[in-house]
C-alpha positions as CSV (number, residue, x, y, z in Angstrom):
1,X,-0.2,0.1,0.0
2,X,1.3,3.4,-0.9
3,X,1.9,6.0,1.7
4,X,-0.3,8.9,2.1
5,X,1.3,12.2,2.2
6,X,-0.4,15.2,3.9
7,X,-1.8,17.7,1.5
8,X,-1.5,15.4,-1.5
9,X,-5.0,14.6,-2.9
10,X,-5.6,10.8,-3.0
11,X,-7.8,9.5,-5.9
12,X,-11.0,7.4,-4.8
13,X,-11.2,3.8,-5.2
14,X,-13.2,2.7,-8.2
15,X,-16.6,1.8,-7.5
16,X,-17.3,-1.9,-7.6
17,X,-20.3,-3.0,-10.2
18,X,-23.3,-4.2,-8.6
19,X,-26.0,-6.4,-9.7
20,X,-29.3,-4.9,-10.0
21,X,-31.5,-5.8,-6.8
22,X,-34.8,-7.4,-7.6
23,X,-37.9,-5.5,-6.8
24,X,-39.3,-6.1,-3.4
25,X,-42.7,-7.8,-3.8
26,X,-44.8,-7.9,-0.5
27,X,-45.9,-11.5,0.5
28,X,-49.4,-12.4,-0.2
29,X,-51.3,-12.5,3.1
30,X,-52.0,-15.9,4.5
31,X,-55.4,-17.0,5.7
32,X,-55.6,-17.7,9.3
33,X,-55.8,-21.5,10.1
34,X,-59.4,-22.1,11.0
35,X,-59.6,-22.7,14.8
36,X,-62.7,-25.0,14.3
37,X,-63.4,-27.4,11.5
38,X,-66.2,-26.0,9.0
39,X,-68.5,-28.8,9.6
40,X,-68.9,-30.6,13.1
41,X,-66.8,-33.5,13.2
42,X,-65.4,-32.7,10.0
43,X,-61.8,-32.5,11.0
44,X,-59.4,-35.5,11.1
45,X,-56.6,-35.9,13.5
46,X,-54.1,-35.1,11.2
47,X,-56.3,-31.7,10.2
48,X,-56.2,-30.9,13.8
49,X,-52.4,-31.4,14.3
50,X,-51.7,-29.3,11.1
51,X,-53.9,-26.5,12.5
52,X,-51.7,-26.7,15.8
53,X,-48.5,-26.7,13.9
54,X,-49.9,-23.6,12.0
55,X,-50.7,-21.9,15.3
56,X,-47.1,-22.6,16.4
57,X,-45.8,-21.0,13.2
58,X,-48.0,-18.0,13.6
59,X,-46.9,-17.5,17.2
60,X,-43.2,-17.7,16.3
61,X,-43.7,-15.2,13.4
62,X,-45.5,-12.7,16.0
63,X,-48.6,-12.9,14.0
64,X,-50.7,-13.9,17.1
65,X,-50.2,-13.2,20.9
66,X,-49.4,-16.1,23.1
67,X,-52.7,-15.7,24.9
68,X,-54.5,-16.1,21.5
69,X,-52.2,-19.2,20.7
70,X,-53.1,-20.8,24.2
71,X,-56.6,-20.3,23.8
72,X,-56.9,-21.7,20.3
73,X,-54.3,-24.6,20.9
74,X,-56.2,-25.7,23.9
75,X,-59.4,-25.7,21.9
76,X,-57.8,-27.6,19.1
77,X,-56.1,-30.0,21.4
78,X,-59.4,-30.9,23.3
79,X,-61.0,-31.8,19.8
80,X,-58.0,-34.0,19.1
81,X,-58.3,-35.8,22.5
82,X,-62.0,-36.2,21.9
83,X,-61.3,-37.5,18.3
84,X,-58.8,-40.1,19.6
85,X,-61.1,-41.3,22.5
86,X,-59.4,-39.6,25.3
């Protein structure tokens, strides 16, 4: 590296070429998972488990509060227990 001398102008470094940035496209809003099946008794155990998993994701993403998560998860878990005979 060359020494810098006081009072002597220093040439700026050449700009590095940059790739163009893709446009920012907002994500499409996701539908909230249904807390209850559309038809009474219409949800399978797998459906209820998927809904609980979706609640966990929404909680982690900050889309629902912990209070809302607990309320909805308890409802789904009760339905799941009833479905499994427990």
